[in-house]
N, C-alpha and C positions, 0 to 999 in steps of 0.2 A: 527398305527396312524402316519400320515405324520408329519414331522418336520415343524414348522412354518417358513414361508419364511422370510429371513433377507434381508433387502434392504440397500444398501450402499449409504449414502447421505453425501454431504459436503455443507456447507453454505457459500456463498460469501457475504462478507460485503461491505459497500459503498466505502471503501478505496482500494478494490481489494484483501484484505487478506481473508483467509479462516479459518473456524472452521471445523475441521474434515479432511478427511472423517471418518465416524463411521458407524457401522451397527446397524440398528434398526429393530424391529419386524414390520411386515406389519400392526399389530393392534395398533401400537403407534399412539396416537392422535397428531394433529398439535399443540395443546396447550402444550403437553408434550415436543415436539421438541422446542417450543419457550422458555420454562423454561430452557432447556438444553443450548440453545443459550445464554440466559441471564447469566447463571452461568459461561459460558466460554468466555463471552465478554471480549475483551482486557482491562485490568485494567488501562492502561495508557491513554485510550480514555476518553475525557471529555463527560459528558452528555450521558452516556450509558443508555440503556433502563432499567427500574426498574420493569415493569410488562409486562405480555404477551400482553396486549392491546396496548402497545407502539411499538410492533413489528409486521411487516407484512412479511409473507413468500410468495414468488412468485415462482411457478414452471410452466414452459412452458407458461409464460404470464398470468397465472391465480393466483389471490390472494386466498390463502388457508384459509379455515374456521377452527377455533379452535376446534370445536367438531367433525370434520371429521378425519378418520384414514389415515395413510400413504397410505394404499391400495386404499382407496377411492379418494385420491388426486393425484394419479399417472397419467401420460400422456403416454400411451403406444406408441403413434406416435413418440414422441421425445426421447424415451429411447433406449439405446443399451443394448441388453441382457447381463447381467453380468457386466455392466458398472456402474460407479458412477454417481448418479443423483446430479446435482448442483442446489441448490435452492438459490434464491437471497433474501437477508434480507434487509428490509427497516425499520429503527428505526425512529419513530415519537416522537418528544418531547411531554411531557404532555401538554394538552390544557391549555391555559391561563384562569384564572378565569374571567368569563363574567362580574362580578360586579366590577372588578378592574379598569375599564375605559381604559385599554390599548387595542390598536388595532393591 
């Protein structure tokens, strides 16, 4: 039985800092990666994301879906064999309450 492929990924935050690189199984879901990002988010940063719905992961210009695996989300055109994949992280603040009257 072949060993499962490990993919090395680092996450680039809005301020240019990185989380990782770390190795993940190719069967890891994007939602699991987002949970990992939230748990390792810099504590000194105000308004960090609290849920995976407040985080968008972008790889090769494509926004990744929570239910897809890392293997399904890869872009073979932009990857260097054995290299580290850099995914960009966009954190959205929670949406304002529509009934609050604020725009």
